[in-house]
VOGU-3710 file (C-alpha; in Angstrom, 3 decimals, decimal comma):
1> xxxxxxxxxx> -2,416/64,626/18,560  -4,440/65,805/15,631  -7,208/63,366/14,322  -6,591/62,085/10,905  -9,428/63,305/8,149  -12,318/60,910/7,761  -13,809/59,391/4,484  -16,231/61,123/2,323  -19,922/60,975/3,507  -20,851/58,876/0,461
11> xxxxxxxxxx> -19,184/55,739/1,677  -17,491/53,247/-0,938  -14,858/50,728/-0,786  -11,314/51,563/-1,837  -10,460/50,614/-5,589  -8,279/47,592/-4,431  -10,584/46,359/-1,895  -11,545/43,105/-3,717  -7,717/42,113/-3,421  -7,483/42,930/0,159
21> xxxxxxxxxx> -10,516/40,847/0,717  -8,950/37,949/-1,069  -5,890/38,158/1,193  -8,278/38,333/4,307  -10,311/35,164/3,092  -7,181/33,167/2,548  -6,648/33,284/6,299  -9,866/31,585/7,129  -10,294/33,862/10,260  -13,738/35,349/9,615
31> xxxxxxxxxx> -16,330/33,914/11,967  -13,977/31,597/13,760  -14,189/30,708/17,455  -12,578/32,632/20,126  -8,805/32,007/20,498  -6,716/32,950/23,759  -3,927/34,390/21,794  -6,148/37,100/20,239  -7,804/37,650/23,765  -4,181/38,318/25,001
41> xxxxxxxxxx> -3,643/41,026/22,569  -6,775/43,136/23,459  -5,595/42,498/27,145  -2,262/44,067/26,458  -3,714/46,922/24,386  -6,117/47,927/27,334  -3,186/47,469/29,778  -0,773/49,658/27,616  -3,127/52,429/26,511  -5,065/52,857/29,804
51> xxxxxxxxxx> -8,429/52,369/27,972  -11,479/50,574/29,076  -11,970/48,943/25,657  -10,085/47,114/22,820  -10,812/45,214/19,839  -9,132/43,035/17,279  -11,192/43,465/14,394  -11,187/42,350/10,702  -12,851/44,410/7,974  -14,997/42,275/5,664
61> xxxxxxxxxx> -16,968/43,377/2,633  -19,677/45,011/4,401  -19,034/44,654/8,187  -16,179/44,721/10,546  -15,882/41,568/12,713  -14,584/41,171/16,236  -12,135/38,464/16,650  -11,475/39,325/20,055  -12,684/42,299/22,143  -12,625/43,733/25,862
71> xxxxxxxxxx> -15,377/45,967/27,228  -17,345/46,032/23,927  -20,729/43,972/23,372  -21,544/42,244/20,087  -19,633/40,510/17,478  -19,638/42,967/14,400  -20,925/46,460/12,998  -21,597/47,664/9,673  -18,374/48,540/7,718  -19,942/52,062/6,488
81> xxxxxxxxxx> -19,742/53,340/9,922  -16,658/51,700/11,449  -13,963/53,698/12,465  -11,584/50,878/11,440  -12,816/51,078/7,876  -10,806/54,481/8,007  -7,814/53,191/9,518  -7,168/50,339/7,020  -7,128/52,726/4,110  -3,875/54,047/5,746
91> xxxxxxxxxx> -1,903/51,015/6,310  1,125/52,989/7,337  -0,373/54,920/9,894  -1,916/54,627/13,452  -5,312/56,348/13,110  -6,040/58,415/16,249  -9,367/60,304/16,750  -8,780/62,298/20,244  -12,643/63,450/20,375  -14,837/61,844/17,936
101> xxxxxxxxxx> -17,719/64,381/18,797  -15,573/67,142/17,193  -14,641/65,287/14,383  -16,004/66,540/11,166  -16,942/62,839/9,912  -17,134/60,662/12,912  -19,370/63,305/15,083  -22,484/61,842/13,453  -21,802/58,356/13,704  -24,446/56,389/15,893
111> xxxxxxxxxx> -21,740/55,052/18,345  -20,581/58,666/18,880  -24,315/60,171/19,097  -25,907/57,033/20,827  -25,562/55,182/24,227  -22,062/53,924/23,269  -20,858/57,579/23,730  -17,440/56,744/21,822  -14,971/59,507/21,897  -11,388/58,384/21,753
121> xxxxxxxxxx> -10,216/55,710/19,074  -6,608/54,525/18,009  -6,312/51,930/15,613  -3,176/50,124/14,245  -3,790/48,469/10,907  -2,722/44,546/10,839  -0,818/44,877/7,553  0,283/41,383/5,711  3,610/40,884/4,374  2,166/41,587/0,838
131> xxxxxxxxxx> 0,798/44,934/2,067  -2,866/44,489/2,652  -4,620/46,036/5,751  -6,897/43,080/7,092  -8,219/45,234/10,130  -6,944/46,731/12,974  -5,824/46,237/16,818  -7,727/49,318/18,390  -8,433/50,948/21,557  -11,548/52,906/22,555
141> xxxxxxxxxx> -12,850/55,107/25,267  -15,846/57,073/26,154  -13,950/60,314/27,211  -11,755/62,279/25,050  -8,015/61,573/25,541  -4,515/61,345/23,980  -1,945/58,853/23,784  1,992/58,909/24,054  4,197/57,988/21,024  5,398/55,019/23,099
151> xxxxxxxxxx> 1,727/53,806/23,491  1,403/54,468/19,617  4,291/52,426/18,868  3,168/49,687/21,189  -0,119/49,419/19,151  1,862/49,134/16,270  3,644/46,162/17,755  0,655/44,436/18,800  -0,812/44,673/15,482  2,293/42,972/14,024
161> xxxxxxxxxx> 2,040/40,403/16,765  -1,570/39,681/15,536  -0,453/39,405/12,006  2,266/36,946/13,307  -0,537/34,972/14,896  -2,529/35,141/11,665  0,347/33,542/9,841  1,152/30,907/12,485  -2,763/29,936/12,617  -2,699/29,697/8,798
171> xxxxxxxxxx> 0,305/27,161/8,923  -1,342/25,272/11,442  -4,814/25,127/9,385  -2,469/24,142/6,259  -0,654/21,343/8,250  -4,162/20,129/9,507  -5,384/20,139/5,758  -2,498/18,288/4,543  -2,677/15,644/7,274  -6,313/15,254/6,731
181> xxxxxxxxxx> -5,590/15,021/3,007  -2,619/12,474/3,754  -5,002/10,375/5,899  -7,622/10,442/3,289  -4,989/9,494/0,921  -3,944/6,591/3,328  -7,495/5,500/3,752  -8,226/5,434/0,035  -5,129/3,686/-0,694  -5,780/1,057/2,018
191> xxxxxxxxxx> -9,318/0,836/0,391  -7,755/0,371/-3,039  -5,268/-2,195/-1,949  -8,246/-4,037/-0,090  -10,159/-4,016/-3,238  -7,118/-5,032/-5,365  -6,568/-8,150/-3,016  -10,217/-8,957/-3,016  -10,197/-8,792/-6,898  -6,943/-10,717/-6,902
201> xxxxxxxxxx> -8,435/-13,362/-4,742  -11,578/-13,442/-6,841  -9,307/-13,772/-9,910  -7,352/-16,443/-8,281  -10,376/-18,477/-7,142  -11,899/-17,965/-11,091  -8,757/-19,330/-12,336  -8,843/-22,485/-10,161  -12,486/-23,171/-10,810  -14,117/-24,543/-14,187
211> xxxxxxxxxx> -16,267/-21,816/-15,493  -18,986/-24,176/-16,922  -19,531/-26,143/-13,686  -18,046/-24,010/-10,852  -16,117/-27,153/-9,479  -12,272/-27,047/-9,167  -10,404/-27,480/-12,279  -7,016/-29,443/-12,533  -5,056/-26,489/-11,335  -7,481/-26,267/-8,386
221> xxxxxxxxxx> -6,902/-29,909/-7,668  -3,268/-29,470/-7,351  -3,812/-26,424/-4,847  -6,079/-28,527/-2,848  -3,731/-31,416/-2,467  -0,516/-29,592/-2,170  1,344/-29,167/1,026  -0,126/-32,284/2,690  -3,942/-32,147/2,122  -4,269/-35,563/3,706
231> xxxxxxxxxx> -1,878/-34,938/6,499  -4,861/-35,322/8,720  -4,264/-38,826/8,890  -6,755/-42,040/8,432  -8,174/-43,446/5,650  -9,268/-41,315/2,411  -11,419/-42,190/-0,576  -11,260/-40,901/-4,168  -14,171/-41,278/-6,465  -14,020/-40,735/-10,398
241> xxxxxxxxxx> -17,290/-40,363/-11,958  -18,002/-40,034/-15,784  -20,976/-39,274/-17,717  -22,029/-42,225/-19,775  -22,217/-41,806/-23,411  -21,481/-38,147/-23,346  -20,165/-38,118/-26,954  -23,480/-39,341/-28,055  -25,146/-36,389/-26,204  -22,764/-33,827/-27,964
251> xxxxxxxxxx> -23,312/-35,514/-31,407  -26,754/-36,031/-31,180  -28,201/-33,017/-29,229  -25,337/-30,482/-29,788  -22,633/-28,991/-27,565  -25,146/-26,482/-25,920  -27,066/-29,519/-24,647  -23,923/-31,158/-23,627  -22,896/-27,943/-21,880  -26,233/-27,810/-19,969
261> xxxxxxxxxx> -25,723/-31,416/-18,787  -22,380/-30,686/-17,514  -23,535/-27,812/-15,603  -26,335/-29,554/-13,974  -24,167/-32,456/-13,219  -21,696/-30,077/-11,495  -24,415/-28,471/-9,689  -25,869/-31,763/-8,238  -22,180/-32,876/-7,199  -21,794/-29,713/-5,448
271> xxxxxxxxxx> -24,839/-30,224/-3,473  -24,197/-33,700/-2,440  -20,569/-33,393/-1,289  -19,815/-32,762/2,239  -17,652/-29,938/3,969  -14,259/-31,012/3,642  -14,878/-32,869/0,476  -13,208/-31,404/-2,760  -15,104/-31,648/-6,007  -13,269/-31,363/-9,218
281> xxxxxxxxxx> -14,102/-31,502/-13,046  -11,151/-33,459/-14,001  -11,609/-32,907/-17,839  -14,304/-33,467/-20,397  -17,264/-35,393/-18,778  -14,883/-36,659/-15,995  -15,132/-35,721/-12,184  -13,495/-36,274/-9,126  -14,782/-36,303/-5,611  -11,987/-36,366/-2,945
291> xxxxxxxxxx> -12,996/-37,425/0,516  -10,507/-37,196/3,327  -11,209/-39,251/6,446  -13,629/-41,403/4,876  -14,029/-45,032/4,256  -15,249/-46,528/1,076  -18,736/-47,307/2,541  -19,158/-43,639/3,246  -17,974/-42,819/-0,126  -20,470/-45,088/-1,854
301> xxxxxxxxxx> -23,231/-43,200/0,001  -22,112/-40,009/-1,287  -21,425/-41,041/-4,777  -24,557/-43,005/-4,945  -26,582/-39,981/-3,932  -25,089/-38,042/-6,822  -25,766/-40,892/-9,163  -29,371/-41,195/-8,202  -30,040/-37,618/-8,319  -28,662/-37,159/-11,760
311> xxxxxxxxxx> -30,485/-40,066/-13,251  -33,778/-38,681/-11,944  -33,271/-34,911/-12,421  -36,244/-33,311/-14,056  -34,387/-30,385/-15,455  -31,912/-32,594/-17,657  -32,657/-31,912/-21,325  -31,905/-35,703/-22,020  -31,618/-38,999/-20,000  -28,143/-38,980/-18,175
321> xxxxxxxxxx> -26,469/-41,641/-16,281  -23,097/-41,666/-14,409  -20,679/-44,510/-13,816  -18,097/-44,176/-10,991  -14,880/-45,945/-9,562  -13,846/-45,579/-5,854  -10,528/-46,366/-4,313  -9,405/-45,808/-0,805  -6,034/-45,204/0,737  -4,183/-44,359/3,947
331> xxxxxxxxxx> -3,068/-41,027/4,502  0,673/-40,816/4,966  1,061/-44,240/3,567  -0,535/-44,399/0,048  0,386/-41,792/-2,616  -2,690/-40,054/-4,002  -1,721/-40,531/-7,461  -2,001/-44,239/-7,211  -5,340/-44,043/-5,212  -6,486/-41,825/-8,010
341> xxxxxxxxxx> -5,183/-44,594/-10,840  -6,894/-47,508/-8,939  -10,225/-45,301/-8,838  -9,882/-44,538/-12,625  -9,522/-48,328/-13,197  -12,622/-48,861/-11,098  -14,483/-46,457/-13,353  -13,292/-48,483/-16,451  -14,672/-51,764/-14,779  -18,117/-50,199/-13,974
351> xxxxxxxxxx> -18,279/-49,119/-17,728  -17,391/-52,609/-19,007  -19,876/-54,101/-16,545  -22,857/-51,825/-18,085  -22,440/-48,411/-16,960  -24,763/-46,663/-14,734  -23,019/-48,172/-11,394  -20,331/-47,664/-8,873  -17,240/-50,144/-8,676  -14,930/-50,138/-5,606
361> xxx> -11,345/-50,814/-6,298  -9,955/-53,770/-4,178  -6,939/-53,115/-1,891
//
């Protein structure tokens, strides 16, 4: 067969090469790892054409890169001296060079004049569905030769097979990308849900606590006692504490001072209560401490510690004393509301008896 004419000696890419390169890069094939499917293509090419060398090569901007090769060393060559650069300019043809040493263009190429001793070349372009030749499936020999029409058609078929492999590979990569994006989106959604749950938990906790003292508020008290809070059985005790003459503090020193007193009292209550106890700002200057599994003597110890600490606290802006009432009940027998009421009555008794003291309700 006659060799196709070569490109002019002053090499330059074809006018539409940028669009061809865009098509090539969308497949993300350049510099990828070896893949058995493309290795199989070159094995078939050598077997069909009887040549010692075959390559699946992609033509980049200034190089041709070998995706798979048989009998050829290296991974790439310069595009300006690549036989495949000629082949991709004729996407509808199989470019055949029977004897490169006699070819008007190729005879001076280094792979012809040098140690490679290239003589025979046949390259079938790999053409995409939108008409861009990305590279070739080509066979090479070190001696001049010819191939039959059947072998030429077989090279075309291998080039089409290589394009099908590219399309399949692209779909797999796209599937992997979509899966990765879906997994990322799932993780982000899970992170958002966890963040939202944490924020909702924080908001719920904030809603059940008094903003000034950090103690539970009335809503928090209801949650703490719902569902059988005292179901553990045994004796429990409720303490009601009240800041003595708090209205005088507000009237005489201002509400800012009153708020400071409330905050410091709440802080001391939190420090004094034990694990399992529940501390509540019940309203205004009144506080509750709920103590499960605690007899009156144990409750007196806790409340007395609070009362003494507040009375001697150096950071209080004004002298502060507390009065407290304590009442006990039996879990499962006494309603908590009735125990609260008895503790409140004991508090009023403490106030009538001079304040700054603890009174215990009698059973």
